[in-house]
N, C-alpha and C positions, 0 to 999 in steps of 0.2 A: 742625657737626661732628657725626658719627653716634656712636653708643655704643661702637663698637669703638675709634675713634681716640682718644675720651676715656679709655677703660680703658687704652690702650697708652701714653698720655702719662703718666697717673697712675702706672702701673707703672714706666716709665722713671725718673721722678722718685724713687720709692721705692727702686728698685735703685740708683741712683747715690748716694743717701743712706746705703745699707746697705754699700757697699763697704768703708768704715772698720771696720765692725762685723765683716765677715768676716776682715779682717786680724788683729783683736783675738782673735777666737775661734780662729783657727789658732794664735796665739802661746800662748794660755792653756789651749786644750782645754776649754772650757766645755761643759756637757751641753746647753745651748740651741742647740747646732748643728743639732739636728732642726728647729727653727724656720726656720733659714736654709735647710735642705733643702726645707721646704714652701714657701718663698718662691721658690726656683729652679724647683721644680715648677710653681709658678703662672705664672712667666714662659714656661716651655716650653709650658704649656697654652694661654696667650694667643697665642704665636707660632704654635703649631700650628693654632689656629682660624683665624689670618690667612691661612695658606696652604692651607686646605682648598678645593678647587675647588667652584664653585657646584652642579655635578652630584651631588656627594657629600652636601653640607650646605647647607640653605637658610640665609639671612640670619638668620632667628630663631634657628636652632640655633647659628650661629656667636657671635651676641650672647649667647645663653645661656652658651656655654662661656666667653666672655670675662668674663661677670658672675661665674661660678664662680672663675675664675682671679683676678679682682680681689678678691673677698672673701678667697681664700687668701693673696694678696700682703699684703692689709691686716693680717691676724692674724699672718702671718710678720714684717712690719715691726714691729708692736707687740712681739712676742716678741724681736726682734732688738735694738730700742732698749732694752728692759728688761735684756737681757743686757749691753749696753754700760753702762748706768746702774750695773747691779750690779758690773760690773768696775772701773769708775771710782770706785766707793765712794759714790754718790749715794743 
């Protein structure tokens, strides 16, 4: 499995776990919504890198974009789960 596939799988898992948090944030209007915005931006970044044609970006460039998106998704997920924990009173 190459780097892009592993980042895509990790992002899909984090995305599916964060869906509950999105519903909670919309209902309560928590200011941590910006972290969710960063998370969505990371997903778009990774998917955008996937669809870049080889004549525009080399494999190394696409893997670099995916790495940046993975880091954004990681911190967005941490912020998302902290907002959920704060909302639930933990």
